[in-house]
Residue, then its C-alpha position, 0 to 999 in steps of 0.5 A: m488224426g486216426d489210423i493210417y490204413v495199409t491195404g493191398h488190392r482187391n481179391p488179395d493174394t498172399d503177397s498183398i496181405v502180407a505186405s500190408m501186415a509187414y509194412a504196418q508192423l515196420r511203421n509202428a516199430l518206428g514209433d510213427r502214428e498208428y498204422k493199421a493193416v486191412r484187406i479189401g477182399a477174402i483170404n484165399d486158401e494159400t494165404q490162410r495156410l501161411l497165416d495158420h503156419f505162423e499162428m497169425e490172424p489176417p487183417p480186418l476186412i473193410k468194404n470201402m474207404r468212403t468218408q464216414v461219420r467217424d472221420l468228422d471232428y464231431d463234438p464229444t458232447p457229454a451224454l447225461n443220464y435220464s435221471v439227472t436234474i434239469h438244473l444239472a443239465w442247464q449247468t452242463m450246457g452253460s459250462g460248455s456253451i452247449n445248446v443240445v445234450p443227448i440223454v441216455d438210459e442206464n445202459g448208455h443207450l440213447f433215450g432222448m435229446l434235450s436243448a437249452g430251448d426245451i429247458a427255457t420253455f419248461d421254465m416259462q411254463t412253471l411261472n403259471e404253475n405251482r405243482v410238481e409231481d414225484v420229485p426224487v428227494f435226492n434231486l431236491l437235496s442236490v439242487l437246493e444244496g440242502t441236507l435231509v433233516n430227518e434222514y434216519q426217520l423218513e419213509r418216502d423217496s419222492v415228494s409231490g404237491e402244491v408249492y407254497i412260500a409261508l408268506p403271506l399268512k393266508y397262504q400259510d393256512q392254505a398250505l397247513s390245511n393241505p397234506d399234499s403240499i410243499l411248504i417253503c419257510g424261513d426261520q418260522p418255528d411255529v409254522i414249521e411245527q404246525a406243518l409237521a403236525s399236519n404231515v404236509g408232504c415237504v418242508i423246506l427250511c431256508r436259512a433257518e435254525v433246525k430244532p432237534e425234534w424236527t429230525q423225528s418226523s417220518k411223514t414229512v420230508v424236511i430239508s434245510t438249505p442255505l438258499s433264499a426262499r425265492r431261489a428255492s421256490r424256482l429250483i424245486y422245478q429244476a429238481l425234476p429229472v430230465s426224462r420229463i422234458s427231453k424230446r424222445s420222438d422223431i430223433l435222428y441219429f447217426h452211427l460212427s460207421d454211417y457214410l458222410d454222403d448219407a448223413r449229409e442227405i439226411m441233415l439237409k432234409s431235417r431242421f435239427r440243430s444237432y444230431p447224436v452220434l452212436d458207436e458200434k455198441d449204440q453208446v452215445v459218443g458225441t454230436i454233430s451238426r451241419f458245421h461239421l460237414l464243411k471240412p471232413r477229415r479224410k482217411q489216410v491210406v498207404l497202398v501196397d502191391h498195386n497202383e490201379v484204381s480198378q484194383s484198389v479199395p472203393g471210395l479211393e477218391q475220398v481218401d488221402i493216399l500217403e504212399i505207394i509201395d509196389h512192383h507192378r507197372l505204374a497205372d492210373i492212380q492220381t493224388g492231390q499232393p506229392i507222395r512217396v512212391r517206391n516202385e521196383p522191378v522185383g518179384s514181390t512187394n515184400t522184397i521191397i518192404t524187407a529192404m525198408y526194414q533194413e534201411n531203418g535198422v529194424v529186424p522183422p519179428p520171426k513170425i512176420a519174417g516167416l510170412m514175408a518169406g512165404a509171400i515171396l515164394s508165393d509171388t515168384v512161384m517158388f522162384k520159378s516165375p520170370t518176375c523172380t530176381k536174384r534179389d528176391i531169392a537172397v531176401a527170402e533166404r535171409l527172412a527164412r533164417f530170421a524165422k527159422v524155417s525151410l523155404e523148400e518145406l514152406g513152398k511145398e506147404l503153400f502149393s501142395s493143395n491150392v484148390s479147395d473142392g468145397k468152393s464154387a467155380e466163382e469163389l475160386f476164380k475171384t480168389d486172385y482176380k484182377q481187372f485191366h484196361i489196355s488200349g480201350q480193351n477191358i479184360g479180367v484175368s484170374q490166376i490159380t497156382s497149384a501143384d496139380a493143375e489137372h485137378v483144377l481143370e476137371r472143373r473146366d466147364e464150371f469155370l467157362a460157364f462162370m467166365e461167360k457170365e462175368k464177360t457179359a455182366k462186366a462188358y469185358d472184351l476178354v476173360i482169362l483164367m490162368v491155371t499155373d502148374v508149379l511142377k510143369e512150370g507153365s500155365y493153362l489158359l481158359y478164356i472167353g473171348n476172341d480166338d484170334t486174340i489168343q492166337q496172335a498174342f501167345g502164338v499158339e493155336p487154341e482148342n476149345k477155349q484152352v491153350f497151354l503156355p510152357g514157361v508162362m507163370s506170371r500174369k504181370k510179366q507175361i500175360i499182360p505184356m503180350l496183350t498190351a503188345l497186341w493191342g498197343 
């Protein structure tokens, strides 16, 4: 069935990243199917410091959840090397009821495609031909189930020539007079000895007794086979490598990472029966056909720290949501079937996940416990946010004991240097940025939390210039940047939008697109509710 992805929201904060890691860790510890933590945005500086502190790697980045070729139940068709015989390819198709097989080179990369129709067409063409070129001796031995009589004397590795059966007599004479020939004999010692004396290219002994002196020939390939002369004459052509007849031009193929919508469009414009599928190393892993498009396997996802479509992964409409774990208001995500939803009024998603560890009798590993403690500190702004509850504090203290860390020291490390001077205003703004739709109003709210808000505000003009562009590009009614000061226990608001909206929502007189709101530290519990009350 594949991995179950656990993901937080876009522009993920520390709580979102750690929640995905912690929940995946819990489910895997319980022996469930493989849960995989992923992220849908860049890691911010604060989160990276926390990960570095506990020597942990961030979850891998994914850009969207659109259905991909890897989500199809594609056929794990065997890929044949281009040197194998046509005979082997035909047997492979027959044994597995396969109509088309990919042909690969020595590196496993796609070389061509071979269909049953290609082999049948070639076989019909050989009815009017009696010549083969450069057939590897190894291949002949394989298809004829034969042995090389003069193995220790032979000086050649392939044969070419006209194919003759040593009956009737006139064809014997023609074959014996032509060194460039392949003679198929029965138990005919005189004919065989004449052929060896003439140094013909190859003699195939069908159900014939082998004389010791024939093993000394160095010019002629001498093969003994238990097959009949008639069967041997047909199998010679099937000893050719598949590279000779496989289709190499205009091959359409897909990678596992290709999106199903794109693959479907390409298939509808072409007439091929089957298409090879390649992995990230361009190795052939199977084939797909139009049949596989009928019922694709949807990705399965657990959402943590959010439940809004605008904040979730692109392509959410193409996945099966299995579960939601969140501490925000319920929003607009819809599901096709009943799911588990855990939504609690606490300051951090990791507080909820810690309870789930406890309910299942699983103690989080020390490093995961440390990350979860740090995430709670981050989302509750060191327990100063109005979203913080006594439960958040108690859980964080318990996790800190598991991880053997000091909450005070960990909090100082998280917030001591929260803003990177090396980043652009746009990068900083989008670090913790969420979009909201409230009563027909579209707004974007970013939050930067720091122990030195004054330092952040030195770049005020840069932020406002970017916010103006963002408002125009996204057709927002209001764009806000919260610069939350941990030490002052309040937030500066920079905004682009109507001055009256800010004044009415927060009860303060704005000055030059900026206000300070003492005691306001939570976007979720203070900024959004005030705007909702105004517009609602």
